[in-house]
mmJSON file of the N, C-alpha and C atoms, coordinates in Angstrom:
{"data_MODEL":{"atom_site":{
"group_PDB":["ATOM","ATOM","ATOM","ATOM","ATOM","ATOM","ATOM","ATOM","ATOM","ATOM","ATOM","ATOM","ATOM","ATOM","ATOM","ATOM","ATOM","ATOM","ATOM","ATOM","ATOM","ATOM","ATOM","ATOM","ATOM","ATOM","ATOM","ATOM","ATOM","ATOM","ATOM","ATOM","ATOM","ATOM","ATOM","ATOM","ATOM","ATOM","ATOM","ATOM","ATOM","ATOM","ATOM","ATOM","ATOM","ATOM","ATOM","ATOM","ATOM","ATOM","ATOM"],
"id":[1,2,3,4,5,6,7,8,9,10,11,12,13,14,15,16,17,18,19,20,21,22,23,24,25,26,27,28,29,30,31,32,33,34,35,36,37,38,39,40,41,42,43,44,45,46,47,48,49,50,51],
"type_symbol":["N","C","C","N","C","C","N","C","C","N","C","C","N","C","C","N","C","C","N","C","C","N","C","C","N","C","C","N","C","C","N","C","C","N","C","C","N","C","C","N","C","C","N","C","C","N","C","C","N","C","C"],
"label_atom_id":["N","CA","C","N","CA","C","N","CA","C","N","CA","C","N","CA","C","N","CA","C","N","CA","C","N","CA","C","N","CA","C","N","CA","C","N","CA","C","N","CA","C","N","CA","C","N","CA","C","N","CA","C","N","CA","C","N","CA","C"],
"label_alt_id":[null,null,null,null,null,null,null,null,null,null,null,null,null,null,null,null,null,null,null,null,null,null,null,null,null,null,null,null,null,null,null,null,null,null,null,null,null,null,null,null,null,null,null,null,null,null,null,null,null,null,null],
"label_comp_id":["ASP","ASP","ASP","ILE","ILE","ILE","ASN","ASN","ASN","GLY","GLY","GLY","LYS","LYS","LYS","LEU","LEU","LEU","LEU","LEU","LEU","LEU","LEU","LEU","PRO","PRO","PRO","LYS","LYS","LYS","TYR","TYR","TYR","ALA","ALA","ALA","LEU","LEU","LEU","SER","SER","SER","GLN","GLN","GLN","ASP","ASP","ASP","VAL","VAL","VAL"],
"label_asym_id":["A","A","A","A","A","A","A","A","A","A","A","A","A","A","A","A","A","A","A","A","A","A","A","A","A","A","A","A","A","A","A","A","A","A","A","A","A","A","A","A","A","A","A","A","A","A","A","A","A","A","A"],
"label_entity_id":["1","1","1","1","1","1","1","1","1","1","1","1","1","1","1","1","1","1","1","1","1","1","1","1","1","1","1","1","1","1","1","1","1","1","1","1","1","1","1","1","1","1","1","1","1","1","1","1","1","1","1"],
"label_seq_id":[1,1,1,2,2,2,3,3,3,4,4,4,5,5,5,6,6,6,7,7,7,8,8,8,9,9,9,10,10,10,11,11,11,12,12,12,13,13,13,14,14,14,15,15,15,16,16,16,17,17,17],
"pdbx_PDB_ins_code":[null,null,null,null,null,null,null,null,null,null,null,null,null,null,null,null,null,null,null,null,null,null,null,null,null,null,null,null,null,null,null,null,null,null,null,null,null,null,null,null,null,null,null,null,null,null,null,null,null,null,null],
"Cartn_x":[331.39,330.829,330.749,329.619,329.386,330.416,330.693,331.682,333.076,333.367,334.656,334.866,333.785,333.89,334.164,333.648,333.867,335.285,335.78,337.095,338.215,338.017,339.055,338.454,338.223,337.598,338.33,339.641,340.435,340.236,340.174,339.985,338.575,337.623,336.222,335.953,336.715,336.512,336.76,337.756,338.102,337.395,336.941,336.305,334.986,333.963,332.65,331.609,330.709,329.696,328.335],
"Cartn_y":[66.226,66.757,65.644,65.578,64.522,64.601,65.803,65.977,65.619,65.95,65.612,64.115,63.362,61.908,61.328,61.98,61.489,61.804,62.988,63.415,62.968,63.204,62.849,62.091,60.788,59.948,60.023,59.988,60.002,61.313,62.4,63.707,63.826,63.301,63.382,62.633,61.563,60.773,61.605,62.474,63.286,64.637,65.058,66.369,66.212,65.747,65.538,66.288,66.968,67.773,67.095],
"Cartn_z":[94.744,93.499,92.455,91.789,90.798,89.678,89.187,88.127,88.617,89.865,90.45,90.491,90.771,90.824,89.44,88.418,87.066,86.59,86.99,86.522,87.452,88.756,89.723,90.894,90.729,91.748,93.086,93.072,94.3,95.05,94.303,94.902,95.463,94.728,95.112,96.416,96.66,97.867,99.12,99.067,100.226,100.19,99.004,98.866,98.126,98.876,98.269,99.084,98.403,99.095,98.954],
"occupancy":[1.0,1.0,1.0,1.0,1.0,1.0,1.0,1.0,1.0,1.0,1.0,1.0,1.0,1.0,1.0,1.0,1.0,1.0,1.0,1.0,1.0,1.0,1.0,1.0,1.0,1.0,1.0,1.0,1.0,1.0,1.0,1.0,1.0,1.0,1.0,1.0,1.0,1.0,1.0,1.0,1.0,1.0,1.0,1.0,1.0,1.0,1.0,1.0,1.0,1.0,1.0],
"B_iso_or_equiv":[0.0,0.0,0.0,0.0,0.0,0.0,0.0,0.0,0.0,0.0,0.0,0.0,0.0,0.0,0.0,0.0,0.0,0.0,0.0,0.0,0.0,0.0,0.0,0.0,0.0,0.0,0.0,0.0,0.0,0.0,0.0,0.0,0.0,0.0,0.0,0.0,0.0,0.0,0.0,0.0,0.0,0.0,0.0,0.0,0.0,0.0,0.0,0.0,0.0,0.0,0.0],
"pdbx_formal_charge":[null,null,null,null,null,null,null,null,null,null,null,null,null,null,null,null,null,null,null,null,null,null,null,null,null,null,null,null,null,null,null,null,null,null,null,null,null,null,null,null,null,null,null,null,null,null,null,null,null,null,null],
"auth_seq_id":[1,1,1,2,2,2,3,3,3,4,4,4,5,5,5,6,6,6,7,7,7,8,8,8,9,9,9,10,10,10,11,11,11,12,12,12,13,13,13,14,14,14,15,15,15,16,16,16,17,17,17],
"auth_comp_id":["ASP","ASP","ASP","ILE","ILE","ILE","ASN","ASN","ASN","GLY","GLY","GLY","LYS","LYS","LYS","LEU","LEU","LEU","LEU","LEU","LEU","LEU","LEU","LEU","PRO","PRO","PRO","LYS","LYS","LYS","TYR","TYR","TYR","ALA","ALA","ALA","LEU","LEU","LEU","SER","SER","SER","GLN","GLN","GLN","ASP","ASP","ASP","VAL","VAL","VAL"],
"auth_asym_id":["A","A","A","A","A","A","A","A","A","A","A","A","A","A","A","A","A","A","A","A","A","A","A","A","A","A","A","A","A","A","A","A","A","A","A","A","A","A","A","A","A","A","A","A","A","A","A","A","A","A","A"],
"auth_atom_id":["N","CA","C","N","CA","C","N","CA","C","N","CA","C","N","CA","C","N","CA","C","N","CA","C","N","CA","C","N","CA","C","N","CA","C","N","CA","C","N","CA","C","N","CA","C","N","CA","C","N","CA","C","N","CA","C","N","CA","C"],
"pdbx_PDB_model_num":[1,1,1,1,1,1,1,1,1,1,1,1,1,1,1,1,1,1,1,1,1,1,1,1,1,1,1,1,1,1,1,1,1,1,1,1,1,1,1,1,1,1,1,1,1,1,1,1,1,1,1]
}}}
């Protein structure tokens, strides 16, 4: 998720759609 990458980059790396 684009917003996830802005807020939680580490989380976004493993949970990106």
